[in-house]
N, C-alpha and C positions, 0 to 999 in steps of 0.2 A: 455410403459417406462415411469416410473415416474422421475420426476426432483426433486432431493432433492437438497438443498443448500450445497454448500461446506462447511465444517466444519472450524470453526474458535477454535482453542485450546486455553486453558487458558493461563494466564501470565506465562511466563518461565523467571527467574531471569537471567539478563545480564546488563552489565554496558554500558551506553551510554555517548561518550565522550565530555562533556561540563561542565564548572563549574557551580555549583549549582545556584550561585547568577544570573547568565545570564538566567535562564530558564523562569521567568516571561516575560523578555522583547523579548524573542526568541519565544513565542507561535504564534504570527502572522509572519508565515514563508512564505514571498514572494519573488519573484525575478527569473528571468529566469537564469538557470544555468545547467550545466550537471548534478550534483548529486542534489536530492531534499534536502531540508532543513532537513526533517527526517532523512535521511542518514547521513548528517553533524552532526546532534545531536547524532546519533548512534555511531559516531566515537570521541565523547566526553568523559567527565568525569561525566555526569549526570547518575544515574540510571534510568533504564526503568520505574520503580515505579514513579519516578517524573513526567513522561510524560504521563503515561497510565491514560486514562480518561480526559486528557485535549483536548480542540477542538483547532485544528490548521488549517492553511491554506496553501496549497502547490500550486506553479505554476511552471509548467514545460510542456515539450512536452510528448504526449502520446506515449509509445513504443508498447503497445498491448491492443486490446480490445477482452474480453472474454464473448460474448454473453451479456446479460443484467446484470450479476452479478458483474464484476469486471474489472478493467483496471489496466495497469502497466505504470508507468511514471519515466523518467528520466533514465540515463545510467545504474543505478543500478537497475532498474525496481522495484520501491516501488509498492507494493500492495495497491490498493485502492478499497474498497467494496463499490459500488454505490447504492444509494437509488432509483435513476431514471436517467439510462443511456440517455445522449443526443443523439437525432436521428442523424444516420448517422455519427457519432463520428468514427475517423479513426486515425491510427498511422501517427505521424507527426503534430496533431493538438496540439495547445498551449491551455491548460486548467488550471483552477483554480479549485482545489478540497479542500472543508472544510469539516472536519470530526473529529472523535474522534481518538485518538491514543490507539491502542492495541499492544500487543506483544505476539508472540508464534510461534510455528511450524504450518504453515498454512495448509498443505495439506498432513497430514499424516495418516488420517483414511483410513480404508479399503473402497475401492470404490472412492476415491478422484481421484487416476490416470484415471480410467476409465471415469469418469465425465470429467475430463480436456480433455480427447481424444475426446469428444464430441464438445469441445469449440475451440480446436487447434490442431495442428499436435503433433506427437509423441515426437519429440525433445523438443518442448516447454512444453509440458506436464511433461516430465521427469525433465526438469530445474526446473519447479515450484514446484514439489514434493521433489526434492533433496536439496531444499534451506535450510539453517539453520534457526533456530528460529530468529525472526526479528521483528522490530516495523512496522506496517502497519496501515492504516485508515479505520475506519468502518463507516457505515452510512452516507456516504460522499455525498454532494452536488457538483456536477461537471458542470461547466459552460465553454464553448469555449471563450477563450479570442480573441476578434476582433483586 
């Protein structure tokens, strides 16, 4: 059984909800809260294209850890693809994740659902597969906040 990386789909146009003037100041996105700052931006007036490719930092609680590949954080479970997963990271840990914003339908390729079944239970796998196109982080460095 070979492990192939989960597929990252290309950018899907979608509007993010924040005034364009605030984008530059909003790129360092820290602070403990229920929603990640990326989700708050997703509910504003900024287009996804304005954030895609930008490096941002999110600080929040880990909701789920999926092997060495990715984690979810915040109540809305923002997906963060990790370059080097911290050892013994678990749900409930407070982390800081710095990565590049991307957007798209994350798990829609044939085989993604089966791959997710290897990382989590059927309910979580189906939840991840059935999500809408959304912003997420790629190539993220994650550190546990002490």
